[in-house]
Every structure is written in structure tokens, then in C-alpha cells.
Biopython code that builds the backbone (N, CA, C, O; Angstrom):
import numpy as np
from Bio.PDB.StructureBuilder import StructureBuilder

atoms = [
    (1, "MET", "N", (74.134, 86.914, -84.159)),
    (1, "MET", "CA", (75.185, 85.984, -84.407)),
    (1, "MET", "C", (75.235, 84.964, -83.278)),
    (1, "MET", "O", (75.144, 85.330, -82.106)),
    (2, "ILE", "N", (75.375, 83.719, -83.613)),
    (2, "ILE", "CA", (75.442, 82.647, -82.621)),
    (2, "ILE", "C", (76.828, 82.664, -81.974)),
    (2, "ILE", "O", (77.844, 82.815, -82.652)),
    (3, "HIS", "N", (76.845, 82.507, -80.671)),
    (3, "HIS", "CA", (78.079, 82.487, -79.902)),
    (3, "HIS", "C", (78.060, 81.288, -78.966)),
    (3, "HIS", "O", (77.069, 81.053, -78.274)),
    (4, "ILE", "N", (79.135, 80.543, -78.943)),
    (4, "ILE", "CA", (79.247, 79.395, -78.053)),
    (4, "ILE", "C", (80.133, 79.778, -76.871)),
    (4, "ILE", "O", (81.262, 80.237, -77.049)),
    (5, "VAL", "N", (79.609, 79.582, -75.667)),
    (5, "VAL", "CA", (80.353, 79.919, -74.448)),
    (5, "VAL", "C", (81.301, 78.769, -74.130)),
    (5, "VAL", "O", (80.851, 77.665, -73.825)),
    (6, "PRO", "N", (82.604, 79.014, -74.196)),
    (6, "PRO", "CA", (83.545, 77.924, -73.963)),
    (6, "PRO", "C", (83.496, 77.411, -72.509)),
    (6, "PRO", "O", (83.287, 78.183, -71.573)),
    (7, "GLY", "N", (83.690, 76.115, -72.347)),
    (7, "GLY", "CA", (83.801, 75.529, -71.014)),
    (7, "GLY", "C", (82.511, 75.109, -70.361)),
    (7, "GLY", "O", (82.555, 74.449, -69.323)),
    (8, "LYS", "N", (81.351, 75.457, -70.914)),
    (8, "LYS", "CA", (80.084, 75.099, -70.277)),
    (8, "LYS", "C", (79.424, 73.872, -70.907)),
    (8, "LYS", "O", (78.515, 73.291, -70.314)),
    (9, "CYS", "N", (79.866, 73.475, -72.092)),
    (9, "CYS", "CA", (79.206, 72.415, -72.843)),
    (9, "CYS", "C", (79.347, 71.046, -72.176)),
    (9, "CYS", "O", (80.422, 70.673, -71.707)),
    (10, "ASP", "N", (78.244, 70.315, -72.147)),
    (10, "ASP", "CA", (78.221, 68.942, -71.601)),
    (10, "ASP", "C", (78.270, 67.918, -72.739)),
    (10, "ASP", "O", (78.247, 66.714, -72.482)),
    (11, "TYR", "N", (78.336, 68.382, -73.995)),
    (11, "TYR", "CA", (78.428, 67.526, -75.190)),
    (11, "TYR", "C", (77.253, 66.563, -75.304)),
    (11, "TYR", "O", (77.431, 65.395, -75.650)),
    (12, "CYS", "N", (76.059, 67.053, -75.014)),
    (12, "CYS", "CA", (74.850, 66.217, -75.085)),
    (12, "CYS", "C", (74.376, 66.038, -76.516)),
    (12, "CYS", "O", (73.716, 65.047, -76.828)),
    (13, "GLY", "N", (74.703, 66.985, -77.394)),
    (13, "GLY", "CA", (74.345, 66.865, -78.806)),
    (13, "GLY", "C", (72.981, 67.414, -79.162)),
    (13, "GLY", "O", (72.566, 67.300, -80.315)),
    (14, "CYS", "N", (72.265, 68.008, -78.219)),
    (14, "CYS", "CA", (70.939, 68.567, -78.502)),
    (14, "CYS", "C", (70.994, 69.594, -79.624)),
    (14, "CYS", "O", (70.119, 69.612, -80.490)),
    (15, "CYS", "N", (71.992, 70.433, -79.619)),
    (15, "CYS", "CA", (72.124, 71.487, -80.616)),
    (15, "CYS", "C", (72.385, 70.926, -82.022)),
    (15, "CYS", "O", (71.880, 71.436, -83.022)),
    (16, "VAL", "N", (73.191, 69.858, -82.058)),
    (16, "VAL", "CA", (73.512, 69.251, -83.329)),
    (16, "VAL", "C", (72.260, 68.657, -83.968)),
    (16, "VAL", "O", (72.048, 68.777, -85.175)),
    (17, "GLY", "N", (71.439, 68.018, -83.148)),
    (17, "GLY", "CA", (70.233, 67.388, -83.641)),
    (17, "GLY", "C", (69.174, 68.324, -84.201)),
    (17, "GLY", "O", (68.376, 67.917, -85.045)),
    (18, "VAL", "N", (69.154, 69.568, -83.746)),
    (18, "VAL", "CA", (68.116, 70.498, -84.206)),
    (18, "VAL", "C", (68.570, 71.438, -85.295)),
    (18, "VAL", "O", (67.741, 72.120, -85.899)),
    (19, "CYS", "N", (69.858, 71.497, -85.566)),
    (19, "CYS", "CA", (70.383, 72.433, -86.563)),
    (19, "CYS", "C", (70.009, 71.968, -87.984)),
    (19, "CYS", "O", (70.463, 70.913, -88.427)),
    (20, "PRO", "N", (69.181, 72.756, -88.700)),
    (20, "PRO", "CA", (68.757, 72.353, -90.036)),
    (20, "PRO", "C", (69.866, 72.482, -91.077)),
    (20, "PRO", "O", (69.747, 71.935, -92.173)),
    (21, "GLU", "N", (70.915, 73.181, -90.757)),
    (21, "GLU", "CA", (72.003, 73.428, -91.710)),
    (21, "GLU", "C", (73.270, 72.641, -91.395)),
    (21, "GLU", "O", (74.291, 72.825, -92.058)),
    (22, "ASP", "N", (73.220, 71.768, -90.394)),
    (22, "ASP", "CA", (74.426, 71.015, -89.967)),
    (22, "ASP", "C", (75.612, 71.960, -89.708)),
    (22, "ASP", "O", (76.743, 71.696, -90.116)),
    (23, "ALA", "N", (75.314, 73.065, -89.018)),
    (23, "ALA", "CA", (76.332, 74.078, -88.760)),
    (23, "ALA", "C", (77.055, 73.891, -87.431)),
    (23, "ALA", "O", (77.932, 74.683, -87.085)),
    (24, "ILE", "N", (76.693, 72.846, -86.683)),
    (24, "ILE", "CA", (77.338, 72.605, -85.389)),
    (24, "ILE", "C", (77.906, 71.194, -85.375)),
    (24, "ILE", "O", (77.237, 70.229, -85.746)),
    (25, "GLU", "N", (79.145, 71.101, -84.940)),
    (25, "GLU", "CA", (79.798, 69.797, -84.855)),
    (25, "GLU", "C", (80.340, 69.602, -83.453)),
    (25, "GLU", "O", (80.923, 70.513, -82.866)),
    (26, "LEU", "N", (80.142, 68.405, -82.921)),
    (26, "LEU", "CA", (80.733, 68.034, -81.646)),
    (26, "LEU", "C", (82.031, 67.301, -81.915)),
    (26, "LEU", "O", (82.076, 66.360, -82.706)),
    (27, "MET", "N", (83.077, 67.739, -81.254)),
    (27, "MET", "CA", (84.365, 67.090, -81.358)),
    (27, "MET", "C", (84.703, 66.518, -79.996)),
    (27, "MET", "O", (83.936, 66.690, -79.049)),
    (28, "GLU", "N", (85.822, 65.849, -79.880)),
    (28, "GLU", "CA", (86.167, 65.197, -78.620)),
    (28, "GLU", "C", (86.100, 66.117, -77.413)),
    (28, "GLU", "O", (85.533, 65.750, -76.384)),
    (29, "SER", "N", (86.660, 67.280, -77.526)),
    (29, "SER", "CA", (86.704, 68.165, -76.355)),
    (29, "SER", "C", (86.162, 69.565, -76.635)),
    (29, "SER", "O", (86.438, 70.498, -75.881)),
    (30, "LYS", "N", (85.394, 69.717, -77.711)),
    (30, "LYS", "CA", (84.804, 71.040, -77.958)),
    (30, "LYS", "C", (83.634, 70.939, -78.924)),
    (30, "LYS", "O", (83.420, 69.924, -79.587)),
    (31, "ILE", "N", (82.897, 72.021, -78.973)),
    (31, "ILE", "CA", (81.774, 72.156, -79.902)),
    (31, "ILE", "C", (82.177, 73.248, -80.907)),
    (31, "ILE", "O", (82.732, 74.277, -80.521)),
    (32, "ALA", "N", (81.902, 73.020, -82.162)),
    (32, "ALA", "CA", (82.320, 73.965, -83.193)),
    (32, "ALA", "C", (81.145, 74.446, -84.021)),
    (32, "ALA", "O", (80.287, 73.662, -84.427)),
    (33, "LEU", "N", (81.119, 75.732, -84.260)),
    (33, "LEU", "CA", (80.103, 76.351, -85.112)),
    (33, "LEU", "C", (80.726, 76.633, -86.462)),
    (33, "LEU", "O", (81.766, 77.286, -86.550)),
    (34, "ILE", "N", (80.097, 76.147, -87.507)),
    (34, "ILE", "CA", (80.559, 76.423, -88.870)),
    (34, "ILE", "C", (79.763, 77.627, -89.371)),
    (34, "ILE", "O", (78.647, 77.489, -89.874)),
    (35, "GLU", "N", (80.355, 78.797, -89.226)),
    (35, "GLU", "CA", (79.657, 80.047, -89.457)),
    (35, "GLU", "C", (79.100, 80.191, -90.871)),
    (35, "GLU", "O", (78.046, 80.797, -91.061)),
    (36, "ASP", "N", (79.791, 79.645, -91.853)),
    (36, "ASP", "CA", (79.320, 79.749, -93.235)),
    (36, "ASP", "C", (77.993, 79.046, -93.468)),
    (36, "ASP", "O", (77.251, 79.396, -94.386)),
    (37, "ARG", "N", (77.696, 78.053, -92.635)),
    (37, "ARG", "CA", (76.457, 77.302, -92.775)),
    (37, "ARG", "C", (75.320, 77.862, -91.896)),
    (37, "ARG", "O", (74.142, 77.645, -92.181)),
    (38, "CYS", "N", (75.684, 78.564, -90.856)),
    (38, "CYS", "CA", (74.697, 79.038, -89.866)),
    (38, "CYS", "C", (73.791, 80.121, -90.454)),
    (38, "CYS", "O", (74.261, 81.083, -91.062)),
    (39, "THR", "N", (72.472, 79.943, -90.258)),
    (39, "THR", "CA", (71.497, 80.943, -90.727)),
    (39, "THR", "C", (70.913, 81.772, -89.591)),
    (39, "THR", "O", (69.989, 82.557, -89.805)),
    (40, "ASN", "N", (71.446, 81.601, -88.390)),
    (40, "ASN", "CA", (70.972, 82.329, -87.200)),
    (40, "ASN", "C", (69.498, 82.042, -86.897)),
    (40, "ASN", "O", (68.774, 82.933, -86.453)),
    (41, "CYS", "N", (69.058, 80.817, -87.132)),
    (41, "CYS", "CA", (67.665, 80.460, -86.841)),
    (41, "CYS", "C", (67.417, 80.321, -85.335)),
    (41, "CYS", "O", (66.271, 80.376, -84.888)),
    (42, "ARG", "N", (68.463, 80.145, -84.571)),
    (42, "ARG", "CA", (68.430, 80.068, -83.101)),
    (42, "ARG", "C", (67.816, 78.800, -82.536)),
    (42, "ARG", "O", (67.517, 78.741, -81.344)),
    (43, "LYS", "N", (67.624, 77.794, -83.359)),
    (43, "LYS", "CA", (67.088, 76.534, -82.852)),
    (43, "LYS", "C", (68.064, 75.903, -81.858)),
    (43, "LYS", "O", (67.642, 75.268, -80.892)),
    (44, "CYS", "N", (69.348, 76.075, -82.090)),
    (44, "CYS", "CA", (70.367, 75.522, -81.183)),
    (44, "CYS", "C", (70.320, 76.238, -79.834)),
    (44, "CYS", "O", (70.517, 75.614, -78.791)),
    (45, "VAL", "N", (70.060, 77.538, -79.855)),
    (45, "VAL", "CA", (69.969, 78.313, -78.617)),
    (45, "VAL", "C", (68.831, 77.772, -77.756)),
    (45, "VAL", "O", (69.003, 77.548, -76.558)),
    (46, "TRP", "N", (67.680, 77.565, -78.367)),
    (46, "TRP", "CA", (66.509, 77.085, -77.642)),
    (46, "TRP", "C", (66.659, 75.637, -77.169)),
    (46, "TRP", "O", (66.089, 75.245, -76.151)),
    (47, "ALA", "N", (67.431, 74.848, -77.921)),
    (47, "ALA", "CA", (67.561, 73.410, -77.592)),
    (47, "ALA", "C", (68.594, 73.132, -76.504)),
    (47, "ALA", "O", (68.528, 72.089, -75.853)),
    (48, "CYS", "N", (69.525, 74.022, -76.295)),
    (48, "CYS", "CA", (70.631, 73.743, -75.366)),
    (48, "CYS", "C", (70.170, 73.823, -73.899)),
    (48, "CYS", "O", (69.782, 74.894, -73.432)),
    (49, "PRO", "N", (70.211, 72.701, -73.181)),
    (49, "PRO", "CA", (69.778, 72.707, -71.778)),
    (49, "PRO", "C", (70.807, 73.376, -70.848)),
    (49, "PRO", "O", (70.493, 73.683, -69.698)),
    (50, "TRP", "N", (71.998, 73.593, -71.331)),
    (50, "TRP", "CA", (73.071, 74.148, -70.487)),
    (50, "TRP", "C", (73.312, 75.646, -70.749)),
    (50, "TRP", "O", (74.191, 76.250, -70.134)),
    (51, "GLU", "N", (72.537, 76.235, -71.654)),
    (51, "GLU", "CA", (72.692, 77.657, -72.025)),
    (51, "GLU", "C", (74.111, 77.983, -72.462)),
    (51, "GLU", "O", (74.686, 79.010, -72.101)),
    (52, "VAL", "N", (74.652, 77.062, -73.255)),
    (52, "VAL", "CA", (76.014, 77.222, -73.787)),
    (52, "VAL", "C", (76.010, 78.088, -75.035)),
    (52, "VAL", "O", (76.993, 78.765, -75.337)),
    (53, "ILE", "N", (74.895, 78.060, -75.758)),
    (53, "ILE", "CA", (74.817, 78.768, -77.037)),
    (53, "ILE", "C", (73.970, 80.009, -76.840)),
    (53, "ILE", "O", (72.852, 79.948, -76.328)),
    (54, "GLU", "N", (74.527, 81.136, -77.256)),
    (54, "GLU", "CA", (73.830, 82.424, -77.096)),
    (54, "GLU", "C", (73.661, 83.085, -78.459)),
    (54, "GLU", "O", (74.399, 82.800, -79.402)),
    (55, "PHE", "N", (72.681, 83.966, -78.541)),
    (55, "PHE", "CA", (72.479, 84.750, -79.766)),
    (55, "PHE", "C", (72.747, 86.215, -79.447)),
    (55, "PHE", "O", (72.187, 86.774, -78.503)),
    (56, "HIS", "N", (73.607, 86.821, -80.243)),
    (56, "HIS", "CA", (73.933, 88.252, -80.112)),
    (56, "HIS", "C", (73.541, 88.940, -81.411)),
    (56, "HIS", "O", (73.963, 88.516, -82.487)),
    (57, "ARG", "N", (72.758, 89.970, -81.324)),
    (57, "ARG", "CA", (72.311, 90.678, -82.532)),
    (57, "ARG", "C", (73.456, 91.376, -83.285)),
    (57, "ARG", "O", (73.367, 91.565, -84.498)),
    (58, "GLU", "N", (74.495, 91.748, -82.598)),
    (58, "GLU", "CA", (75.612, 92.416, -83.253)),
    (58, "GLU", "C", (76.222, 91.452, -84.279)),
    (58, "GLU", "O", (76.409, 90.265, -84.009)),
    (59, "GLY", "N", (76.519, 91.985, -85.437)),
    (59, "GLY", "CA", (77.158, 91.186, -86.467)),
    (59, "GLY", "C", (76.214, 90.392, -87.332)),
    (59, "GLY", "O", (76.667, 89.691, -88.236)),
    (60, "VAL", "N", (74.922, 90.472, -87.094)),
    (60, "VAL", "CA", (73.984, 89.723, -87.923)),
    (60, "VAL", "C", (73.627, 90.589, -89.123)),
    (60, "VAL", "O", (73.048, 91.666, -88.982)),
    (61, "ASP", "N", (73.981, 90.098, -90.298)),
    (61, "ASP", "CA", (73.652, 90.879, -91.494)),
    (61, "ASP", "C", (72.565, 90.205, -92.327)),
    (61, "ASP", "O", (72.282, 90.631, -93.446)),
    (62, "HIS", "N", (71.955, 89.152, -91.777)),
    (62, "HIS", "CA", (70.855, 88.518, -92.458)),
    (62, "HIS", "C", (69.886, 87.907, -91.442)),
    (62, "HIS", "O", (70.258, 87.559, -90.322)),
    (63, "LEU", "N", (68.655, 87.795, -91.871)),
    (63, "LEU", "CA", (67.632, 87.196, -91.018)),
    (63, "LEU", "C", (67.553, 85.705, -91.268)),
    (63, "LEU", "O", (68.017, 85.227, -92.303)),
    (64, "PRO", "N", (66.974, 84.961, -90.336)),
    (64, "PRO", "CA", (66.770, 83.529, -90.607)),
    (64, "PRO", "C", (65.977, 83.349, -91.889)),
    (64, "PRO", "O", (65.088, 84.146, -92.188)),
    (65, "LYS", "N", (66.294, 82.296, -92.654)),
    (65, "LYS", "CA", (65.606, 82.143, -93.922)),
    (65, "LYS", "C", (64.120, 81.854, -93.793)),
    (65, "LYS", "O", (63.390, 81.954, -94.779)),
    (66, "GLU", "N", (63.648, 81.495, -92.590)),
    (66, "GLU", "CA", (62.236, 81.265, -92.364)),
    (66, "GLU", "C", (61.457, 82.562, -92.197)),
    (66, "GLU", "O", (60.227, 82.535, -92.191)),
    (67, "THR", "N", (62.136, 83.695, -92.061)),
    (67, "THR", "CA", (61.496, 84.968, -91.760)),
    (67, "THR", "C", (60.391, 85.351, -92.739)),
    (67, "THR", "O", (59.311, 85.727, -92.283)),
    (68, "PRO", "N", (60.592, 85.281, -94.067)),
    (68, "PRO", "CA", (59.477, 85.659, -94.971)),
    (68, "PRO", "C", (58.237, 84.811, -94.749)),
    (68, "PRO", "O", (57.124, 85.335, -94.789)),
    (69, "GLN", "N", (58.397, 83.523, -94.519)),
    (69, "GLN", "CA", (57.249, 82.641, -94.282)),
    (69, "GLN", "C", (56.529, 83.022, -92.990)),
    (69, "GLN", "O", (55.299, 83.049, -92.948)),
    (70, "ILE", "N", (57.285, 83.313, -91.945)),
    (70, "ILE", "CA", (56.701, 83.719, -90.667)),
    (70, "ILE", "C", (55.911, 85.013, -90.825)),
    (70, "ILE", "O", (54.802, 85.138, -90.304)),
    (71, "ILE", "N", (56.478, 85.961, -91.538)),
    (71, "ILE", "CA", (55.809, 87.250, -91.747)),
    (71, "ILE", "C", (54.522, 87.039, -92.551)),
    (71, "ILE", "O", (53.483, 87.610, -92.221)),
    (72, "ASN", "N", (54.591, 86.222, -93.601)),
    (72, "ASN", "CA", (53.385, 85.973, -94.415)),
    (72, "ASN", "C", (52.303, 85.322, -93.590)),
    (72, "ASN", "O", (51.131, 85.664, -93.748)),
    (73, "GLU", "N", (52.647, 84.403, -92.720)),
    (73, "GLU", "CA", (51.638, 83.758, -91.866)),
    (73, "GLU", "C", (51.046, 84.742, -90.878)),
    (73, "GLU", "O", (49.856, 84.679, -90.569)),
    (74, "ALA", "N", (51.872, 85.653, -90.381)),
    (74, "ALA", "CA", (51.423, 86.595, -89.361)),
    (74, "ALA", "C", (50.445, 87.641, -89.926)),
    (74, "ALA", "O", (49.568, 88.122, -89.209)),
    (75, "VAL", "N", (50.598, 87.986, -91.196)),
    (75, "VAL", "CA", (49.732, 89.040, -91.753)),
    (75, "VAL", "C", (48.443, 88.498, -92.353)),
    (75, "VAL", "O", (47.601, 89.282, -92.790)),
    (76, "LYS", "N", (48.263, 87.192, -92.389)),
    (76, "LYS", "CA", (47.007, 86.639, -92.872)),
    (76, "LYS", "C", (45.902, 86.907, -91.852)),
    (76, "LYS", "O", (46.092, 86.692, -90.655)),
    (77, "PHE", "N", (44.783, 87.363, -92.312)),
    (77, "PHE", "CA", (43.683, 87.690, -91.427)),
    (77, "PHE", "C", (42.657, 86.596, -91.446)),
    (77, "PHE", "O", (41.642, 86.690, -90.755)),
]
sb = StructureBuilder()
sb.init_structure("model")
sb.init_model(0)
sb.init_chain("A")
sb.init_seg("    ")
for serial, (resi, resn, name, xyz) in enumerate(atoms, 1):
    if name == "N":
        sb.init_residue(resn, " ", resi, " ")
    sb.init_atom(name, np.array(xyz, "f"), 0.0, 1.0, " ", f" {name:<3s}", serial, name[0])
structure = sb.get_structure()
């Protein structure tokens, strides 16, 4: 599950730009995660230069939707 650490965000927008589901919004004084849209792909985690966004395995009941494609590519010989 994606978790945003309050108070560390510099509002650079890197996370917003990489989210394929538009699940992150920057507001005047905070960053908001729209959980219904989030697929836990973790692109926002990797893009954040301030380490504001974290991924916690607890509470994740689904895999990123790219997972079947990644697995299929990995098993090709």
C-alpha cells in the first residue's frame, strides 16, 4: 500500500507526472493519494526525490496490473 509521509513533500510534482492512473494530486499545502485509483505500481515511490512516498506490503490485496506481463516476459527462454 502506498503511504505518503506528511511534512516532507517539496511539491515538485514528480510523482504526479509518473502516475499512470492519476491517483496523486498536488494541492496548495498537501499531496493527496486517491486510493481507489492507485494500483500500487510504485512508480511514484521511485520518482520521488524526497522519499516522501513509501510502499508498505501490509494491506495490499492486489498486485500491480503489469505483473502478468512482467511474469510472462521473465519466463520466456
